[in-house]
C-alpha positions as CSV (number, residue, x, y, z in Angstrom):
1,M,-17.3,25.4,-8.3
2,S,-15.5,22.2,-7.9
3,V,-13.2,21.3,-5.4
4,R,-10.1,19.7,-6.9
5,R,-8.8,16.9,-4.2
6,H,-5.3,17.1,-4.2
7,R,-3.8,13.5,-3.5
8,P,-0.3,12.9,-2.2
9,S,2.5,12.2,-4.2
10,R,3.5,9.0,-5.4
11,L,7.0,8.0,-3.7
12,P,8.8,5.5,-5.4
13,F,9.4,2.6,-3.1
14,I,10.7,-1.2,-3.0
15,A,9.6,-3.3,0.0
16,A,8.2,-7.0,0.5
17,V,4.7,-6.8,1.4
18,Q,2.2,-9.2,2.2
19,V,-1.5,-8.7,1.2
20,T,-4.4,-11.0,2.8
21,A,-7.8,-10.7,1.2
22,L,-9.9,-10.8,4.5
23,E,-12.9,-12.5,3.1
24,T,-11.7,-15.9,1.5
25,G,-7.6,-15.4,3.6
26,E,-5.7,-15.8,0.1
27,Q,-2.5,-14.1,0.7
28,I,0.2,-12.6,-1.9
29,A,3.6,-12.7,-1.1
30,A,5.2,-9.3,-3.5
31,H,6.5,-6.1,-3.1
32,T,5.4,-2.1,-3.2
33,E,6.2,-0.1,-6.4
34,D,5.3,3.1,-4.6
35,L,4.1,4.4,-1.3
36,T,1.8,7.2,-0.1
37,L,0.0,7.7,3.7
38,S,-3.6,7.1,1.7
39,G,-1.7,3.9,-0.2
40,C,0.4,1.7,-2.1
41,F,0.4,-0.4,-5.4
42,V,1.5,-3.9,-5.2
43,E,3.1,-5.0,-8.2
44,T,2.0,-9.3,-8.4
45,P,1.4,-11.0,-11.5
46,G,-2.5,-12.6,-9.8
47,P,-3.8,-9.4,-8.2
48,L,-6.9,-9.4,-6.3
49,L,-9.9,-7.8,-7.8
50,E,-11.4,-4.2,-7.6
51,G,-13.4,-4.0,-3.9
52,E,-11.9,-6.5,-2.0
53,K,-10.7,-5.8,1.5
54,V,-7.5,-6.8,2.5
55,T,-5.1,-6.5,5.5
56,V,-1.5,-5.1,3.9
57,Q,2.0,-5.6,5.9
58,I,5.0,-4.1,4.7
59,S,8.5,-4.8,5.9
60,Y,11.4,-2.5,5.1
61,N,14.8,-1.7,6.7
62,G,14.0,-4.1,9.8
63,M,10.5,-2.4,10.6
64,T,6.5,-3.6,9.4
65,A,3.7,-1.1,9.1
66,V,0.2,-2.9,8.8
67,A,-2.8,-1.0,7.4
68,L,-6.3,-2.2,6.6
69,G,-7.2,-1.2,3.1
70,E,-9.3,-1.7,-0.3
71,V,-8.4,-2.9,-3.3
72,A,-8.6,0.1,-5.5
73,F,-7.6,-1.1,-9.4
74,S,-6.5,-4.1,-10.3
75,H,-4.3,-5.0,-13.8
76,S,-4.6,-8.5,-14.7
77,G,-1.0,-9.3,-14.6
78,G,0.7,-6.4,-12.9
79,G,-0.6,-5.5,-10.1
80,M,-3.0,-3.5,-7.7
81,G,-3.7,0.1,-6.0
82,I,-4.3,-0.5,-2.6
83,R,-6.5,2.2,-1.0
84,F,-5.6,2.4,2.9
85,T,-8.8,2.9,5.2
86,S,-7.0,2.4,8.5
87,I,-3.3,2.3,9.5
88,E,-2.5,0.9,12.9
89,Q,-1.5,3.2,15.5
90,S,2.0,1.9,16.0
91,S,2.8,1.9,12.2
92,V,1.9,5.9,11.5
93,S,5.1,6.5,12.6
94,I,7.2,4.2,10.7
95,L,5.2,5.1,7.5
96,D,5.6,8.9,8.5
97,A,9.7,7.8,8.3
98,W,10.0,6.0,5.6
99,L,7.8,8.6,3.3
100,S,10.3,11.3,5.1
101,E,12.9,9.4,3.9
102,L,12.1,9.6,0.7
103,G,11.3,13.5,-0.1
104,N,14.7,13.9,1.5
105,R,16.2,11.9,-1.6
106,D,16.0,14.5,-4.0
């Protein structure tokens, strides 16, 4: 019997984001398209390569959440999906609050 893992639903979420490649220091200022506790999609014409390790700073409504992550997939000219590998302790409650707000907009 195979076990299917349930991935959290992506919720539309537009916010400013700065992505920094850990190895090269390259920085991308862009915006998110969606958000979950496990990652986000960043719309940018110049995405980083799949597998690159990054720091992600998401700013919304005067708060900033910070996470380490990895580029899970990359679409040339369209953007990149980032999987969070760890979230700063102080940022967990911020992400929870944002996601709760998004979930209550139905």
